[in-house]
C-alpha positions in Angstrom: 131.0 221.1 -80.2 128.8 217.9 -79.6 126.9 217.8 -76.4 129.1 214.9 -74.9 132.3 216.9 -75.6 130.6 219.9 -74.1 129.8 217.9 -71.0 133.4 216.8 -70.6 134.6 220.2 -71.0 132.3 221.6 -68.5 133.4 219.0 -65.9 137.0 219.9 -66.7 136.4 223.5 -66.2 134.7 222.9 -62.8 138.3 221.6 -61.5 141.2 223.9 -60.7 144.2 223.6 -63.1 146.3 221.7 -60.6 143.5 218.9 -60.2 143.5 218.1 -64.0 145.2 214.9 -65.0 147.0 214.4 -68.3 144.0 213.5 -70.3 142.1 216.4 -69.1 144.9 218.7 -69.9 145.3 217.4 -73.4 141.4 217.7 -73.8 141.4 221.2 -72.6 144.4 222.1 -74.9 142.5 220.6 -78.0 139.5 222.7 -77.3 141.0 226.1 -76.3 139.1 227.7 -79.0 135.9 227.2 -77.1 137.2 229.0 -73.8 136.1 232.5 -73.0 139.0 234.9 -72.2 138.6 234.4 -68.5 138.9 230.6 -68.8 142.0 231.0 -71.1 143.5 233.3 -68.3 142.5 230.8 -65.5 143.9 227.7 -67.3 147.0 229.7 -69.1 149.6 227.3 -67.4 147.9 224.3 -68.7 147.1 225.7 -72.1 150.8 226.8 -72.7 152.6 223.7 -71.1 154.3 221.5 -73.6 153.0 218.0 -74.1 155.6 215.6 -72.4 156.8 212.8 -74.6 156.1 209.3 -73.3 159.3 207.3 -73.2 158.6 203.6 -73.8 161.3 201.3 -72.7 161.3 197.7 -73.7 163.8 195.3 -71.9 164.9 192.3 -73.6 167.4 190.0 -72.2 170.6 189.9 -74.1 170.6 186.2 -74.9 167.0 186.2 -76.2 165.9 187.4 -79.6 162.2 188.4 -80.6 160.2 185.7 -81.9 160.4 185.2 -85.7 157.1 185.0 -87.7 156.7 182.1 -90.0 153.9 182.0 -92.4 151.4 179.0 -92.3 152.3 178.3 -95.9 156.0 177.9 -94.8 154.9 175.7 -91.8 153.0 173.6 -94.1 156.0 173.2 -96.6 158.4 172.4 -93.6 155.8 169.8 -92.3 155.7 168.2 -95.8 159.6 168.0 -95.8 159.5 166.3 -92.3 157.1 163.8 -93.6 154.0 165.2 -92.0 150.7 165.6 -93.8 149.8 169.3 -93.3 146.3 169.1 -94.5 143.4 169.8 -92.2 145.8 170.9 -89.5 145.7 174.1 -87.6 148.7 176.3 -87.3 149.2 175.4 -83.7 149.0 171.8 -84.6 151.6 172.1 -87.3 154.0 174.1 -85.0 153.7 171.2 -82.3 154.1 168.5 -84.9 157.1 170.2 -86.5 158.7 170.8 -83.0 158.1 167.1 -82.1 159.7 165.9 -85.4 162.8 168.2 -85.0 163.4 167.0 -81.4 163.5 163.2 -82.5 
């Protein structure tokens, strides 16, 4: 084990199992092979616990749709169709010019 990881492990082992946060528990489980039998016994509950899956919930309003990506070349083509010269214009400039032209 590298010295940095050993230092982190030592700091974790200085705490009681109840004091460990999720990252420390994960770190300890990943390095269980470095533990002495007495440490395995002391941290048995941490070592045997199952990782709890993290549930990610994303809320999107029903009336909205996620933004659609349009390539820069598609923006240049659209600008040309609307009579806008797309040369030497940034993506943001093209988007703004197209938006203005469509709103006329």
